[in-house]
C-alpha positions as CSV (number, residue, x, y, z in Angstrom):
1,M,0.3,-0.3,0.2
2,A,1.7,3.2,-1.1
3,L,1.6,6.2,1.7
4,K,-0.2,10.1,0.4
5,E,2.1,12.8,-0.2
6,L,0.3,15.1,1.8
7,P,1.1,18.8,2.2
8,V,2.8,20.2,5.4
9,V,0.7,22.4,7.1
10,P,0.2,24.7,9.9
11,S,-0.8,23.0,12.9
12,G,-2.7,26.4,13.9
13,D,-4.6,29.4,12.3
14,P,-3.1,32.8,11.5
15,G,-4.5,34.8,14.4
16,S,-5.4,31.8,16.4
17,L,-3.6,31.3,20.1
18,A,-0.8,29.2,18.6
19,E,0.2,32.7,17.2
20,S,-0.4,35.0,19.8
21,P,-1.8,33.9,23.4
22,N,-4.3,35.6,25.1
23,S,-5.0,34.8,28.4
24,A,-6.8,37.6,30.0
25,I,-9.7,35.5,30.5
26,Q,-9.0,33.0,32.7
27,R,-7.2,35.2,34.7
28,I,-8.5,36.6,37.6
29,Y,-5.7,38.9,39.5
30,R,-3.0,40.5,37.3
31,P,0.7,41.5,38.1
32,V,1.9,44.8,39.2
33,I,5.4,46.3,39.6
34,K,4.8,48.9,42.2
35,D,9.0,49.2,43.1
36,Q,11.4,48.2,40.5
37,T,14.0,48.6,42.7
38,Q,12.7,45.9,44.8
39,V,12.0,43.3,41.6
40,N,14.2,40.4,42.2
41,P,15.8,39.7,38.7
42,I,14.8,35.9,39.3
43,V,11.6,36.3,38.7
44,L,12.3,36.2,34.8
45,L,13.3,32.1,35.2
46,F,10.3,31.3,37.5
47,C,7.4,32.9,35.1
48,P,6.0,30.0,33.8
49,D,5.1,31.7,30.2
50,G,7.7,34.2,30.0
51,A,5.5,36.4,30.3
52,L,8.1,38.7,32.3
53,S,11.4,40.4,30.3
54,L,14.2,42.7,30.7
55,I,14.1,46.3,28.7
56,G,16.6,48.2,29.4
57,D,17.1,48.2,33.5
58,E,13.3,47.2,34.6
59,I,11.1,44.4,33.9
60,V,8.0,44.4,32.0
61,V,4.9,42.0,32.1
62,S,3.3,41.2,28.7
63,Y,-0.4,40.5,29.7
64,Q,-0.8,39.0,26.7
65,H,1.0,36.1,27.5
66,C,0.6,36.3,31.9
67,K,-1.7,34.0,33.2
68,G,-2.3,36.2,36.8
69,C,-0.6,32.6,38.4
70,G,1.3,35.0,40.9
71,I,4.8,33.2,41.4
72,C,6.7,37.0,40.8
73,A,4.6,38.2,43.2
74,K,5.1,35.6,45.7
75,E,9.1,35.7,44.3
76,S,9.4,39.7,45.3
77,K,8.5,42.6,46.8
78,G,8.6,44.9,44.5
79,I,5.1,43.1,41.9
80,E,1.8,43.0,43.1
81,M,-1.5,40.7,42.2
82,V,-4.6,43.1,41.6
83,P,-7.7,42.1,41.0
84,E,-8.3,42.1,36.6
85,Y,-11.6,43.7,37.0
86,T,-13.2,45.8,39.5
87,G,-16.4,46.9,38.1
88,P,-20.2,45.7,38.9
89,R,-20.4,41.7,39.5
90,G,-23.2,39.4,38.8
91,F,-26.5,39.9,36.0
92,F,-28.1,42.7,35.6
């Protein structure tokens, strides 16, 4: 039995989560950097999603990749977790 020659195609459609993840739907709390001087650079290694990056001398959070796990805030005093949504809750 001969095998078919199938084309190699990407596994995700352009604009899907495979191209640019967005975890805002899952996130309840988000990290906010309150004091850059107290942020320990080791948090760059602890972030499971790679949402933290070093730009110049500052650590910056990419909210497009952050899922809100809070590991960075637990490991560093300069990062604080704040609620993602502070408006009214429930149905109207």
